[in-house]
C-alpha positions in Angstrom: 0.0 7.3 70.1 -2.6 7.5 72.7 -5.9 9.1 73.0 -5.4 12.8 73.5 -7.2 14.9 76.0 -9.3 16.4 73.2 -10.5 12.9 72.1 -11.4 11.9 75.7 -13.5 15.1 76.0 -15.3 14.4 72.8 -16.0 10.8 73.9 -17.3 12.0 77.3 -19.4 14.6 75.6 -20.9 12.0 73.3 -21.7 9.7 76.2 -23.2 12.5 78.2 -25.3 13.6 75.2 -26.6 10.1 74.6 -27.6 9.5 78.2 -28.7 13.0 79.0 -32.2 14.6 78.8 -32.3 14.8 75.0 -30.2 11.8 74.2 -30.7 8.1 74.0 -33.5 8.1 76.6 -35.6 10.5 74.5 -34.8 8.6 71.4 -35.9 5.3 73.0 -39.1 6.9 74.3 -40.0 8.2 70.8 -39.2 4.8 69.3 -41.4 3.0 71.8 -44.2 5.5 71.4 -44.0 5.0 67.6 -44.2 1.2 68.1 -47.2 1.5 70.4 -49.1 3.8 68.0 -48.2 1.5 65.1 -49.6 -1.5 67.0 -52.7 0.3 68.0 -53.3 1.4 64.4 -52.8 -2.2 63.2 -55.2 -3.5 65.8 -57.8 -0.9 64.8 -57.4 -1.9 61.2 -57.8 -5.6 62.0 -61.0 -4.9 64.1 -62.4 -2.8 61.2 -61.8 -5.7 58.8 -63.4 -8.1 61.2 -66.5 -5.9 61.5 -66.6 -5.5 57.7 -66.4 -9.3 57.2 -69.1 -9.9 59.8 -71.4 -7.5 58.0 -70.6 -9.2 54.7 -71.3 -12.6 56.2 -74.7 -11.5 57.4 -75.5 -10.2 53.9 -74.5 -13.5 52.3 -76.4 -15.5 54.9 -79.5 -13.3 54.3 -79.3 -13.8 50.5 -78.8 -17.5 51.0 -81.9 -17.8 53.3 -84.0 -15.9 50.8 -82.7 -18.0 47.9 -83.3 -21.2 49.8 -86.9 -20.3 50.6 -87.5 -19.4 46.9 -86.1 -22.7 45.8 -88.1 -24.7 48.3 -91.3 -22.9 47.3 -90.5 -23.4 43.6 -89.8 -27.1 44.1 -93.1 -27.6 45.9 -95.0 -25.8 43.2 -93.3 -27.8 40.4 -94.0 -31.0 42.2 -97.6 -30.1 42.6 -97.8 -29.1 38.9 -96.3 -32.3 37.8 -98.8 -34.3 39.9 -101.7 -32.3 38.3 -100.4 -33.0 34.8 -99.9 -36.7 35.6 -103.4 -37.0 37.0 -104.9 -35.3 34.0 -103.0 -37.6 31.6 -103.9 -40.7 33.5 -107.5 -39.6 33.7 -107.6 -38.9 29.9 -106.1 -42.3 29.1 -108.6 -44.1 31.5 -111.6 -42.2 30.0 -110.5 -42.9 26.4 -109.9 -46.6 27.2 -113.4 -46.8 28.8 -115.1 -45.2 25.7 -113.0 -44.2 22.8 -116.0 -42.8 20.9 -116.2 -39.9 23.4 -112.5 -39.0 23.2 -113.2 -35.4 22.0 -115.5 -34.9 24.9 -112.9 -36.2 27.3 -110.2 -34.0 25.9 -112.4 -31.0 26.4 -113.1 -32.0 30.0 -109.4 -32.4 30.7 -108.6 -29.1 29.1 -111.1 -27.4 31.3 -109.6 -29.0 34.4 -106.1 -27.9 33.3 -107.3 -24.4 32.8 -108.6 -24.3 36.4 -105.4 -25.8 37.6 -103.3 -23.3 35.8 -105.2 -20.4 37.5 -104.4 -21.9 40.8 -100.8 -22.4 39.8 -100.5 -18.6 39.2 -101.7 -18.1 42.8 -99.1 -20.6 44.0 -96.4 -18.9 42.0 -97.1 -15.7 44.0 -96.4 -17.9 47.1 -92.8 -18.1 45.9 -92.4 -14.4 46.2 -94.2 -14.3 49.5 -91.9 -17.0 50.8 -88.8 -15.0 49.8 -90.2 -11.9 51.5 -91.0 -13.9 54.6 -87.6 -15.5 54.7 -85.9 -12.1 54.4 -88.1 -10.7 57.2 -87.5 -13.7 59.4 -83.7 -13.5 58.9 -83.7 -9.7 59.5 -85.7 -10.3 62.8 -83.2 -13.0 63.9 -80.3 -10.7 63.0 -81.9 -7.9 65.1 -82.3 -10.3 68.1 -78.6 -11.3 67.9 -77.6 -7.6 67.7 -79.6 -6.9 70.9 -77.6 -9.5 72.9 
């Protein structure tokens, strides 16, 4: 049993169809075009994610800078307040040791001093908010400078 003439004609027609204008070459071209577009789409998606992560990183860094400035200002104010309280306590003890009969007068004197200190501490507390605002503005300005480069 051999290959008949009809079979050879079918095989030759199949080969001609695959290698012809609409055959294997066109199929390969469509496949390669598909792969190129798929790669370009993936590259675009990766770049989009990188841009998004860069923006998110800048937001986190800004929040961190503002938070750090607030903590530094709070720490400074708390340290100052602790020093004021220690000084008042030490002064009261010293005055009472010097003349315990005038203890009531000394307590009143220290209370007046503490009242003045507490007023100034309110002003210092507003410095915390000013420091946060300044840190945010400074970070935004540095971010703008980097964007201009």
